[in-house]
N, C-alpha and C positions, 0 to 999 in steps of 0.2 A: 528605158524611157522612164522619165519623172513624171509623175501625176499629184494631182493634190488628193488626199482620201481623207476622211475622218477615222481616227482609231480610239479603241478604249483602252486607255491606261489602267485604269483601276475604278473601283466604285465611285460614280459620281464623278469621273475625268475622263472628258470626251474631248478629243484636240484635234484641228484641223490640219494635217501634218504633209510634208512633201515625202513622198514614197518612191522608190525604184521597182517600177514591175520587172520580172525576170524574163528571158528571152521566151520567144514562143516555141512552145514545141510541136513537132510534126503531127501531134492529134489534139491540136489544141486549137483554139479562136479566142480573137483578141473581141472586145464590145466595149462600145460606149454606152455607158450607162444614161438612161435618159428619167429614169421613174424608180424609186425604190421606196417600199413601204416599210415602217416601224411596227416590228411585231411586239406582242406580249412579252416574249421571251427574250428580245432586245432591251424591254425595260426592265427586266427581273437583273439581267444583268448590270444593267446601268446601275440599278441601286443596290447592286452588290447582294443580293437575295436569291441567286440562282447558280447551280452547279454547271452550268452550259457553258458561259464564257469564261474562256481559260485566259484572263489577262495576269493569272500570277505565274504564268510561262513568260509572257511578253506581250506587248501591245499586239492588237489585232484589228483588223476592219470589219466591223460589224455589216448586217444586211443581208437576208436570204430572200426577199420578195423583191422581183426587180424585172424591167422591161428596159431592153438594151437593142442595138442595133451593131451587127458583126461588121466591124472594118479591116479584118483582115484574119486569114485563115492560115493553118500549118498544110505541109504540102501533103501530107495524108490524109486531111479532111475531104470525105467525100460525098455528105449531105448535105452540106451547109455553102451558100455563097457571101460573098461581100454584100452587104445591103439587106441580108434577112433580118427580119424582127423578130427575137428570141426573149424567152426566158429560162432559167434552170432550175436544177434538183438544190435542195438544199441538203439532205441526208445523202451521202455515197457509200456504196461499197465498194470492196479492194477488191472484187471478182477473184481474190486466190486462196481466202481462208476457208474453213471445211463450210462454214455455214452460208457461205456465197456458192460454194462447188454446189452445197446441196439444195441450192434454187431458194434461199431464205430472203426474204426483204431486206433492203440496205440497213435497216434498224439494226437488223440481227446480227451485221458484220462484225468480226472480232476486232476488224480495224477501221472502224467507222470514221468517214471525214463528214465533218457537218460544217458547210458553207458558212462564213460570218460568225464563227464562233471561235476561231484557235488561230494562233499566228500562222500554223501550215496551210490553212484554208480561207485566206482573204475574202469577205465577202463584198457587196455591191456597192456600199456607200465611199464610193471613190468614182473619180472622173471614168476611169477605165476598169476594166476586170478581165483576167484569163480563165478559162475553164476547158476541159475536157470535151470535146465533141459528142462522147456519149452521154454527157449529161445537161447538153441543152437541148431546148424545146423551141420549133418553129409557132409563131402565132401567125395567125391570119392578119393580111396587110391591113383591112378596115380596122381592126383593132386600136385603140389607144394604147400609149406604154403604160398606163395607170391601171388599164385592165389588165395587161401582160402581167403587170406587177401583183395582181388578185390570185393569179394562178395558184402560187405555192400554196397561201391560205385556202383557197376554195378546193383545191386537193385534199386537205386535211381532211374538212367537213365532206366529201364526196366519197373518201375513203372509210369512214365513221359509217356511213351507210351501207355501201356496195362491197368494201374491201373484207378480203379473209371471208367469201363465202355470204356476204351479208346479203338482205333483199329487202324489199319494201314493196307492198303493192296498195291496191286501193282499199282494201280491207284494212290495212294498218291504223292504229290510233300509235301516234308518234310522239313521246314527250321529250323535250329539249330543253337541258338545263344549261342558260346561259345564251344571252343574245347578244355576245360580243362576237367580231369576225367570224370565227369558227363556227359559233352556235348558227349564225344566219345563215351561212353557208350550208350547212346541214339541212336547215329548214327548206332552203332553196332546192335541195337535190331531192328530199322528201316528198316535197309536193310536186315534184315532176311526175311523180306517180300516183297522183291523185288520192293520198292518202288524207287523215286530219292529221294535222301537225298543230300540236300545244307547245308554247314556248314560254320557259320559266325564268324571269329574271328580277330583281328588286327594284332596277332602275325603269322609271316610265318611259323616259325617251328612248330608252332601248328596247322597251315591249312595243312603243309606236312604230320603231324602226323595222323590228321584227314583223308586224301585221303588213307593212309595205312590201315586205320582200316574201310573201308566200304564207307565213303562219296564218293559220285558221284564229286560233285562240290566244291570247297571251296574259298568263296570270303571275302574280306576285307570289313568290315562294316564302315568302315571310309574313304573308296573311294566315290569320287564326283559322281559316277553315280553307286553307291552301288542298290539301288531301282530300277533302270533302269536294271541292269543284273538280281536282282531276277525276275521280269517279265519276262525279255528273257528267261531265263533256267526252267520258268514253262509253258511257250506257253502262256504268256500275260494275264493271269488270277491270279497270286500270288499264294503263297504257300496255301494248303487245311490244312495242320495242321504247326504249328509254336511253338517251345518249345523254352522257355527262359531260358539256363541253364548257363549263363553267371554271373548273380546276382550282376548287375547293372541298373541304374536307364536309361541309355542310352539304352542298349540293349531291356530293357522292352518297351520304347518308340518306338523303333524302330519295335518290335515284333507285334505292334501294327499297325503301320504304313504299314509295310509290308504285313501283312495276308490280304489274298484274300476273295474276297465275301464269306459270308456265312461258313466261316472256323472257325477251332477251334484254341485257344491258351492255352498251357499248361504251367504255371510256376513253375519250379523246383530248378531255381537258389535263393540263399538268399541272399536278399537285405532289408536293416533294412531304407531306405529312401523313401522319396515322390517321386512319377513319374511324369515326365512332360507330361501327357495324355490329347488327346484333345476328351472329351467323344464322340463327334458326330462321330469320325472314328470308335468306337464301334457300336453305333447306326445305322449307314448308312451303315454299311457293315455286320450287323447280326451278328456279332461275338459272339462266344462262348468261355468263358475264365473261366478257372478253375485254381485252386491251387494243387500241389500234393505235401503234407507233409506227411510223415510216408512210410511205405511200405506196411500198412495191411496185415502183413504175406506174403509178396510176396519173402521172402529170400528162401523157399524152390523152387518155382516156378522159382527163377533166378537160382537157381543151376542148376536144369533140363533144364535149356534154354541153360546154359553156356556148360554143358555136351554136348551138340546137334550141338552146332556151335565150340566148341573151337577147332576142329581140322582145320577151317578155318584161325583160326588167331592166331598169337603169343601175348597171351595175357600178358604173364610175361613181355613183352615188353614193356608194358604199364608202367612199374616201370624203370623210367628213371635216377635215383640216389639211391644208397643203404649205407646206413650206419648201423656198429655195435650197438649193444644194449649201450656198454660203452660210446658210441658217441652221443648219442641222444640229448642232448643240443647242440652239434656243427650240429647234423641234422636239428633241429629246426631252428638255424640260417641261414643255407645254404637254408631250404625251403623260408623262410621270405625273405630273399633277392634274390632269383631267382624263384619266381614266374612265371615266363614268359616262362622257359627254361624247366619245368618239368612238368611231368602230375602226376607222383607220385613218392614221396619219401617213399623207403621202410625200415624200420629199420629190422636188423636179429637179431636172439638170437643164443646165443650158444646150 
């Protein structure tokens, strides 16, 4: 089956190609893609500044945030039917290595496959896509395809709050660095537990968007009195939970400096650079710091969570710019050149 798909051939080299889909295996489903979001990681790959996308091996189809309709199922598929509205995992484990057999999350797999980042795991920026039944998730019929495409990103923010034994309740003061898609998703998740949510971002339009999605207070982390403001809004003791979702070294260092005594810091932003950290700040404050990569089968929980809070927020308004599939190359150029103005650039398919 020949389809049209966008492929990443190299840095700043995105092309609309014709590709041939492999034969559908017995445990797989064939999906027609209806919406696909452009992730910050996709843009990093496009700009040639990420180690995630492997176009050094061969061209690959990006896209890991999608909503789709199943149009064909393999003979062994038991839990899905033609016509189901679905989304899918990005990070997938092999279920065979020692880490998978020890029950660790997919990102700990020794043979991890990331949909939309390698030639051997094509993504969703094509007319059709094949995935294993084990890695797709049913979406409620009354959701839009754009809302379905937001689930993968939301799962990261949700996992950052609740994953790996995480918790939050109404007594917590939560400080979130970064009001991009992931930071806003974390803010919505934290606010569902009625805690105080403070979000920090240097871009005024993003701070305003975060307030629309449940943040109580939005601060500029570049202001001279930022740390004093954090203390003021937390009753003088600092945040009990700090989430670093900005993915840059300055935010990571500020997260440690701003953290309250005996508090928790959770890193969910992608940052490949060294941190200007003073270890004494960690020791003297008795901080607990953890990374939150992968979602440990949190997609199903995320869908259930969103179903219960969706009436409180216009989630689709997180999509701040739309492009048609035929204009995907222009969509990447736009997203790369307008990072501060958008939460999510979304591609719609015919």
